[in-house]
N, C-alpha and C positions, 0 to 999 in steps of 0.2 A: 382790534380793527379787523373786520371780516375781509376775506380775500375775494377778489373779483372772480368771475367765472373763468376768465382766461388764465388767471394765475392758478386757480384750482386745477384746471385742465393741464397746465404746464407742470405743476407739482405732481399730479397723478401720472403723467407720462414719464416723468423722471423716475418716480418710484417704481413704475412698471418696468422700465428699462433696467434699473438696478436689480430688481427681482429676477428678471430674465437672465441676467448675467450670473447671478447667484445660482439659479437653477442649472444653468449650463455647467458652471464650475462643479456643482454637486454631482451632476450626471457623470462628468469626467472622473471625479473621485470615486464614484460607485463602480465605474468600469475598471479602474485601476485596482480597487480593492477586490473585486471579483476575480480578476486575473491573479492577484496575489494569493487569494484563497485557493484557487484551482492549483496553482503551483505548489503551495504548501501541502495540499491534499495528496498530490502526486508524490511529493517527497516523503510524506508520512507513509504512504502505501509501500513505497520502495524500501524504506527503513524497516517497516513491519516484516516485509518479505525477507530482508536480510537477517533480522533478529529472530524471527520465529520460523523461518523456512527450514527445509531439510538440511541445508548446509550449515545452519547455526550450531549444529552439534560439534563441529570441528573447533579445535582451539587454534590460536594463532600459530603455535609451534607446528601443529599438524599441517596447516595450510601452507606454511613456509616450506616444510619438508616436501609436501606434494608438488609445489610449484618449482622448487629448486632442483638443480641437477645433482648427481651423486657426488661430484667433487666439492659441492658446497655443503654437504651434510656434515654434521659434527662427527667426531671420531667415535663416540660411544653409541651411535645409531647403527644397528646391524642392517646391512642391505641385502643379505642373502635370504632366499626363500626357504622355508622349512615345510616339510610335508606332515600333515596330521591325518591319522587314520581314524575314521569315524565308524562305529559299529552300525551296520545296516539293520533296519527294522521295517516291518510292514504295519500299516495302520488300517484298521477296518473302518470303513466309512458308514456312518449311520444313515438310514434312509431319512429323507426329509419328512416333516410332519405332513405335508401335502400328500406325498406318496403313501404314507401309512394310512391316512384317512380315506383317500380315494380308492385304494386297492383292496380294502376290506369288503367282503361280500355284504350286501345289504340284507337285512332280515326283516 
């Protein structure tokens, strides 16, 4: 049995309202997911800096020693400074390629 024009309009309005609610829910979900992605990207960058940064060369024991006081150090760790003498030398610096090329007389 065919629907009357009023019933069709009512059905279309109901469907339209449901779709608008669905669209609004999806927009909210997209906002939340974008915020989550931004947060995860920040966390990832921070962990990359910690893992691959200059301080990543330290081990846990070294960082514990560096942050602890001398009375917290293990007994086998030497705390006194020692002097090391290094033989001095001079190094001749080569002229840059630019200086070598530009300073030659033109023929």
